[in-house]
C-alpha positions in Angstrom: 31.1 94.0 14.3 34.5 94.3 16.2 36.6 91.2 16.0 37.7 89.2 19.1 41.5 89.3 19.6 42.9 86.7 22.0 45.7 87.6 24.4 48.0 84.8 23.5 50.5 85.8 26.1 48.0 85.0 28.8 46.7 81.7 27.4 48.0 78.6 29.2 48.1 75.2 27.6 46.4 72.0 28.9 48.5 69.1 30.1 47.1 66.8 27.5 47.8 68.8 24.4 48.1 72.2 22.8 44.5 73.2 23.3 44.3 76.5 25.4 42.8 76.2 28.8 40.5 79.1 28.2 39.9 82.0 25.9 41.2 85.3 26.7 39.5 88.7 27.1 39.4 91.4 24.4 38.5 95.1 24.6 34.8 96.0 24.9 32.8 98.5 23.0 33.0 101.1 25.7 36.8 101.4 25.6 37.9 103.9 22.9 41.0 103.1 20.8 42.4 106.6 21.1 42.4 106.2 24.8 44.5 103.1 24.5 46.9 105.1 22.3 47.4 107.5 25.1 47.9 104.6 27.5 50.5 103.1 25.2 52.4 106.4 25.1 52.4 106.6 28.9 49.7 109.3 28.9 46.7 109.0 31.3 47.6 105.5 32.5 45.1 105.8 35.3 42.3 106.5 32.8 43.2 103.2 31.0 43.0 101.3 34.3 39.6 102.9 35.1 38.4 102.0 31.6 39.2 98.4 32.2 37.3 98.4 35.5 34.3 100.1 33.9 34.4 97.5 31.1 34.5 94.7 33.6 31.3 95.9 35.3 29.5 95.9 32.0 30.8 92.6 30.7 31.3 90.3 33.7 27.8 88.9 33.7 27.8 88.3 30.0 31.2 86.7 30.0 31.0 84.8 33.3 30.1 81.3 32.1 28.7 79.0 29.6 27.0 76.0 31.1 26.6 73.1 28.7 25.2 69.7 29.5 27.3 67.0 27.8 25.4 63.8 27.4 27.1 60.4 27.5 28.3 59.4 24.1 26.1 57.0 22.2 28.1 53.9 21.2 31.9 53.8 21.3 31.8 52.1 24.7 31.7 55.3 26.7 29.1 54.7 29.4 30.0 57.5 31.8 27.1 59.5 33.1 26.5 63.0 31.8 28.5 65.8 33.2 28.1 69.6 33.2 31.1 71.6 32.1 31.6 75.3 32.8 34.3 77.1 30.9 35.5 80.6 31.6 36.6 83.4 29.4 38.7 85.9 31.5 42.3 85.2 32.1 43.8 88.3 33.6 42.8 88.6 37.3 40.2 91.3 38.1 40.0 92.3 34.4 36.9 92.1 32.2 36.2 90.3 29.0 36.6 93.2 26.6 36.7 93.9 22.9 38.8 96.0 20.5 38.5 97.2 16.9 40.2 94.9 14.3 42.6 97.6 13.2 43.8 98.2 16.7 44.1 94.6 17.8 47.9 94.3 17.7 48.5 97.6 19.5 45.9 96.7 22.2 47.4 93.2 22.5 50.7 94.6 23.5 49.3 97.3 25.9 46.9 94.8 27.6 49.7 92.3 28.0 51.8 95.0 29.7 48.9 96.0 31.9 48.4 92.4 32.8 52.0 92.2 34.1 51.5 95.5 36.1 48.2 94.3 37.6 49.7 90.9 38.5 52.7 92.6 40.2 50.4 95.0 42.0 48.2 92.1 43.2 51.2 90.2 44.5 52.3 93.2 46.5 48.9 94.0 47.9 47.4 92.2 50.9 44.1 90.5 50.4 41.0 92.1 51.8 40.2 89.4 54.4 37.1 91.2 55.7 35.6 91.4 52.2 36.5 87.8 51.6 34.7 86.9 54.8 31.6 88.8 53.9 31.6 87.1 50.4 32.0 83.7 52.1 29.1 84.3 54.4 26.9 85.5 51.6 27.7 82.5 49.4 27.2 80.1 52.2 23.8 81.5 53.0 22.8 81.1 49.3 24.0 77.5 49.2 22.3 76.6 52.5 19.0 77.5 50.9 19.4 74.6 48.5 18.1 71.5 50.2 20.5 68.6 49.5 19.2 66.3 52.2 20.6 62.8 51.5 18.6 60.8 50.5 18.0 61.8 47.8 20.9 64.3 47.8 20.2 66.2 44.5 23.5 67.9 44.9 23.8 69.2 41.3 22.0 72.5 42.1 24.5 73.3 44.9 27.4 72.3 42.7 26.1 74.7 40.0 25.8 77.5 42.5 29.4 77.1 43.5 30.5 76.7 39.9 29.0 80.0 38.9 31.1 81.8 41.6 34.3 80.1 40.4 33.6 80.8 36.7 33.0 84.5 37.4 36.6 84.5 38.8 38.0 83.0 35.6 38.4 79.4 36.7 37.6 76.3 34.7 35.0 74.1 36.4 33.2 70.8 35.9 30.1 69.6 37.6 30.3 65.8 37.2 27.2 63.7 37.8 27.5 60.1 38.8 23.7 59.8 38.0 21.1 62.5 37.2 21.0 65.1 40.0 24.0 63.6 41.9 26.6 66.3 41.0 30.1 66.8 42.3 32.1 70.0 41.7 35.6 69.9 40.3 37.9 72.9 39.8 41.6 73.4 39.4 43.9 76.4 39.9 47.2 75.8 38.1 50.4 76.2 40.0 53.8 77.5 38.9 56.0 74.7 40.1 56.5 71.0 39.7 55.0 70.0 43.1 52.3 67.4 43.1 48.8 68.8 43.6 46.9 69.4 46.8 43.2 68.6 47.0 40.6 70.6 49.0 37.8 68.1 49.6 34.3 68.6 51.0 30.8 67.4 50.4 27.5 69.0 49.4 24.9 66.6 50.8 23.5 67.0 54.3 21.6 64.9 56.8 17.9 65.5 57.4 16.8 68.3 59.7 13.6 68.4 61.7 12.4 72.0 61.4 10.1 71.7 64.4 13.2 71.6 66.7 15.0 74.6 65.1 14.7 78.2 66.1 15.1 79.2 62.5 14.2 77.3 59.3 17.1 74.8 58.6 17.1 75.6 54.8 16.7 79.4 55.0 20.3 80.4 55.2 19.5 82.8 58.1 22.2 85.3 59.2 21.7 86.4 62.8 23.9 87.5 65.6 27.1 87.1 63.7 26.3 83.5 62.7 25.0 81.8 59.5 22.4 79.1 60.4 21.4 76.1 58.4 21.7 72.4 57.9 25.3 72.0 56.5 26.7 75.2 58.0 29.4 73.1 59.6 28.9 69.8 57.9 29.9 70.4 55.3 28.8 73.4 53.1 30.5 75.9 55.4 33.8 74.0 54.9 33.1 73.7 51.1 32.5 77.5 50.9 35.7 78.3 52.8 37.8 76.0 50.6 36.3 77.5 47.5 37.0 81.1 48.7 40.6 80.1 49.6 41.0 79.1 45.9 39.5 82.4 44.8 41.8 84.3 47.3 44.9 82.6 45.8 43.7 83.4 42.3 43.1 87.1 43.1 46.4 87.4 44.9 48.3 86.7 41.7 50.6 84.4 43.6 50.1 80.8 42.4 51.2 78.0 44.6 54.2 75.8 43.7 51.6 73.1 42.8 48.2 72.8 41.3 45.3 73.3 43.7 42.3 71.0 43.2 38.8 71.7 44.6 36.4 68.8 45.0 32.9 69.3 46.6 31.2 65.9 46.2 27.9 64.2 46.5 26.8 61.4 48.8 29.3 61.6 51.7 26.6 61.2 54.4 25.6 57.8 53.1 29.1 56.4 52.3 30.3 58.5 49.3 29.8 55.7 46.7 28.0 58.2 44.4 30.4 61.0 45.1 34.1 60.7 46.1 34.1 57.0 45.6 32.6 57.3 42.2 35.1 60.0 41.1 38.1 58.0 42.3 37.0 54.9 40.3 35.4 56.5 37.2 37.2 59.9 36.9 40.7 59.3 38.4 42.0 62.2 36.3 40.4 64.7 38.8 42.7 63.3 41.5 45.7 62.5 39.4 48.9 62.2 41.3 47.9 64.5 44.1 50.2 64.4 47.2 47.9 65.8 49.9 44.2 66.2 50.6 42.6 68.5 53.2 39.2 67.3 54.2 36.8 67.6 57.1 37.5 65.4 60.2 38.8 67.7 63.0 39.2 71.4 63.8 40.7 73.9 66.2 39.2 73.2 69.6 38.4 76.1 71.9 38.9 75.0 75.5 38.1 76.5 78.9 40.0 79.7 79.6 40.3 80.5 75.9 43.0 77.9 75.1 43.1 76.6 71.6 44.4 73.3 70.3 44.7 72.5 66.6 43.6 68.9 65.9 44.5 67.4 62.5 42.9 64.0 61.9 45.4 61.5 60.5 43.2 58.5 60.9 39.6 57.3 61.3 37.8 54.4 62.9 36.2 51.8 60.6 32.5 52.2 59.9 30.6 48.9 60.2 26.9 49.4 59.7 24.7 46.3 60.2 21.0 45.5 60.2 19.5 43.1 62.7 16.3 41.3 61.5 14.1 39.4 64.0 11.5 37.0 62.7 8.2 35.8 64.2 4.6 34.9 63.5 2.4 37.7 62.2 -1.0 38.3 63.7 -3.5 40.7 65.2 -2.4 43.0 68.0 -5.4 42.0 70.2 -4.3 38.4 70.5 -0.5 38.4 70.9 1.6 35.2 71.1 4.2 34.8 73.9 7.0 35.8 71.5 7.0 38.1 68.5 9.6 39.6 66.1 9.4 42.8 68.0 9.9 41.3 71.4 12.9 39.3 70.1 14.4 42.4 68.7 13.9 44.3 71.9 15.6 41.6 73.9 18.6 41.6 71.5 18.9 45.4 71.7 18.8 45.3 75.5 21.7 42.8 75.5 23.7 45.0 73.2 22.9 48.0 75.5 24.4 46.2 78.5 27.4 44.9 76.6 30.7 46.8 77.2 33.2 46.4 74.4 36.8 45.8 75.6 39.2 48.8 76.1 42.0 48.9 73.6 44.5 51.8 73.1 45.8 51.8 69.6 49.1 53.5 68.8 47.7 56.6 67.1 45.3 57.2 70.0 48.1 56.7 72.5 50.3 59.2 70.7 47.4 61.7 70.5 46.8 61.7 74.3 50.5 61.8 75.0 50.7 65.0 72.9 47.9 66.4 74.9 49.4 65.5 78.3 51.8 68.4 78.7 48.8 70.8 78.4 47.3 69.3 81.6 48.1 69.5 85.3 49.1 66.6 87.5 47.9 63.9 88.1 46.0 64.0 84.8 49.3 64.8 82.9 50.9 61.6 83.9 47.8 59.5 83.3 47.3 60.8 79.8 51.0 60.3 79.0 50.6 56.6 79.9 47.0 56.1 78.9 46.9 52.3 78.4 48.2 51.6 81.9 46.0 54.4 83.4 42.8 52.9 81.9 43.4 49.7 84.0 42.2 51.8 87.0 38.4 51.5 87.0 37.9 54.8 88.7 40.0 56.7 86.1 38.3 54.6 83.3 34.8 55.7 84.5 35.9 59.3 84.6 37.7 59.1 81.2 34.7 57.4 79.5 32.2 60.0 80.7 33.4 62.0 77.7 31.7 60.4 74.7 34.5 61.3 72.2 37.3 60.0 74.5 35.3 56.8 75.2 34.9 56.2 71.4 38.6 56.4 70.9 39.5 53.5 73.1 36.8 50.9 72.3 34.5 49.7 69.5 31.1 51.4 69.8 27.6 50.1 68.9 24.8 52.6 68.4 21.2 51.5 67.5 19.7 54.1 65.1 16.9 53.0 62.7 14.1 50.9 64.1 11.4 49.3 61.8 8.4 47.2 62.6 4.8 47.2 61.8 3.3 49.9 59.7 0.0 49.7 61.7 -0.7 49.7 65.4 -2.9 46.6 65.5 -0.7 44.4 63.3 2.0 42.2 64.7 4.7 42.1 62.0 6.5 39.0 60.9 9.8 41.0 60.8 11.3 43.8 63.0 14.6 45.3 62.3 17.2 47.7 63.8 20.2 49.4 62.2 23.4 49.5 64.2 26.1 52.1 63.6 29.2 50.3 64.7 32.6 52.0 64.7 35.7 49.8 65.0 39.2 50.7 66.1 42.0 50.4 63.6 43.1 46.8 63.2 39.8 45.3 64.1 38.4 42.8 61.6 34.7 43.2 60.9 34.2 39.5 60.5 35.5 38.9 64.0 33.5 41.7 65.5 30.4 40.2 63.8 31.0 36.9 65.6 31.3 38.8 68.9 27.9 40.5 68.2 26.3 37.1 67.5 27.6 35.8 70.8 26.2 38.8 72.7 22.7 38.5 71.1 22.6 34.7 71.6 19.6 34.2 69.3 20.0 32.3 66.0 16.6 33.4 64.8 18.0 37.0 64.4 19.9 37.5 61.2 22.6 40.1 60.7 23.2 41.9 57.4 26.2 44.1 56.6 25.2 47.4 55.2 28.5 49.3 55.0 32.1 48.4 55.7 35.5 49.6 54.7 38.9 49.4 56.4 40.3 52.0 58.7 42.8 54.3 57.1 45.5 56.7 58.3 48.2 59.1 57.0 51.7 60.1 58.1 51.5 62.3 61.2 54.9 63.9 60.4 54.2 65.1 56.8 54.8 68.4 55.2 51.1 69.2 55.5 51.3 68.8 59.3 54.3 71.1 59.2 52.4 73.7 57.2 49.5 73.6 59.8 52.1 74.1 62.6 53.5 77.1 60.7 50.0 78.6 60.4 49.3 78.0 64.1 52.5 79.8 65.0 51.6 82.8 62.8 47.8 83.0 63.3 47.0 81.3 66.6 49.7 82.4 68.9 51.6 79.2 68.7 48.7 76.9 69.6 49.8 73.3 69.8 49.1 71.1 66.8 48.1 67.5 67.7 47.6 64.7 65.1 44.3 63.0 66.0 42.1 60.0 65.3 38.4 60.7 64.6 35.7 58.3 65.7 33.7 59.3 62.6 34.5 58.5 59.0 34.8 60.7 56.0 35.6 60.4 52.3 39.3 60.6 53.1 39.6 56.8 52.9 38.8 56.9 49.2 41.8 59.3 48.6 44.1 57.3 50.9 43.3 54.2 48.9 44.3 56.2 45.8 47.7 57.0 47.3 46.9 60.5 48.5 47.9 61.4 52.1 44.7 62.8 53.5 44.1 64.9 56.6 41.0 66.1 58.5 41.6 69.8 59.1 38.8 72.4 59.3 40.2 75.9 60.0 37.4 76.8 62.4 37.8 77.6 66.1 34.8 75.8 67.6 33.5 75.5 71.2 31.8 72.3 72.4 28.4 74.1 72.0 29.1 74.8 68.4 30.4 71.2 67.8 27.2 69.8 69.1 25.2 71.4 66.4 26.7 69.1 63.8 23.9 66.8 62.8 21.9 68.5 65.5 19.5 71.5 65.9 20.4 75.1 65.0 23.6 74.1 63.2 25.6 77.3 62.6 29.0 78.8 61.9 30.2 82.3 62.9 31.1 84.8 60.2 34.3 85.3 62.1 35.1 81.6 61.6 34.3 81.9 57.9 36.6 85.0 57.6 39.4 83.4 59.7 38.9 80.1 58.1 39.7 81.4 54.6 42.8 83.2 55.9 44.1 80.2 57.9 43.6 77.8 55.0 45.4 80.1 52.5 48.3 80.3 55.0 48.5 76.5 55.2 48.5 76.2 51.5 51.2 78.8 51.1 53.4 77.1 53.7 53.3 73.7 52.0 56.9 72.7 51.2 57.7 72.0 47.5 58.0 68.3 46.6 59.3 66.7 43.5 56.6 65.2 41.1 56.0 61.5 41.3 
């Protein structure tokens, strides 16, 4: 049997020791040693390159990955859940795992190392095939959309493994890390060539439920139709995860590493708070975050306005999620003989008071700056009103017009939205309890405890208890950072100089976990979306265009390449 000869010149070392990051390829059976002699002497170099490509087609599947489940150690105090680790063999970009005869190993080693240099130089000089990358992105997304990761229960490991196989086939080292069985998050790293602190591409693999009865196509079929890919998660957030993954692959293929490491995290559990995903990783596997400087996550995108205008929004902050549960109590009984007051009627009365309540208007500084940045894009008198938003909202006529837009309204006040309602499991049974979940979103600076007191005053019924389900503080990042500058550079190159506006999002994401870890985190999805497309998020017929997938990969790569170098911390 031919021996395996590692390409030591191509093997990189891990940060923690002298262990190689991965094994290297060797020549396959189908590559004749005499042909490599000719290549070494400068004869028939094209044939040698073709031989490598042929060998790759035969060997890629066999050498793509080894998936091993690593159980948590018994004893020794290591109680971490099991994780799945995928390791890759190929090192040279676009080259196969190949083999050579033992007697030719040294000669082939030198030749292959030289070919690796030539290939890398050629890759750097060549432009990436963006159309092909876009098609690959759409195909991969359709495959992952067919994996149902509705949360609960999530079951994200299957989707993480699908992404992992793609990365391993490109020669990247990957881990699928489970916080509990089935709750897998994907971690991959592309080493850089400089001393800059890493940048993280963050997304999530879980999705919200989808009612197939209201969809024109099955929500978990990954349907491609009319230039779009349909499916629950196409925008939130598997489409974003796929684009981030393909951006990493594009940089790997280009042969031009960044000045910093690039980290990919596609996590579990974001839709229910992230405690089993990004939150778990930050607290139990802080090594995957390390000393990263920036994080790019979901949160905002490129807005397509009337007349074809485009505005690039980058979320630098988020409102505070404050989820509570109201529980009304009363006497149980038979529906045919109702008492004057029941748990259900008490709950209805409380919800009606909340519906009529208007939370106070408050313009926080990041929101004021956001609308001031938008003002020059508008005509008078709206331009002046947006430039001085706090004063303008004192006018009840302007306030009514401004608040008609749900997103704008959510940026200047706390919001309260009843969502889940629970009562009797049977029509003719009066329950002793009835409950409602409220999705409250608080402006930066609001204290949940004070808001809870306001809510109790509005309800005015001591028999109704209020339980906190989810709460964490609002978070924000520097609106004048190097990452914002990189987005502006991309917008100038790719979007005709479209304005870049730091924004505050009324929703929340996993970015707060990274900010709490010291990573400046930004919500930037490189998709150009109309209002109609935006409305499909968490709605029916969620979809993303193939053009957005193609353009999204390119825009994200441009942003990453434009990031300024920073000294390590």
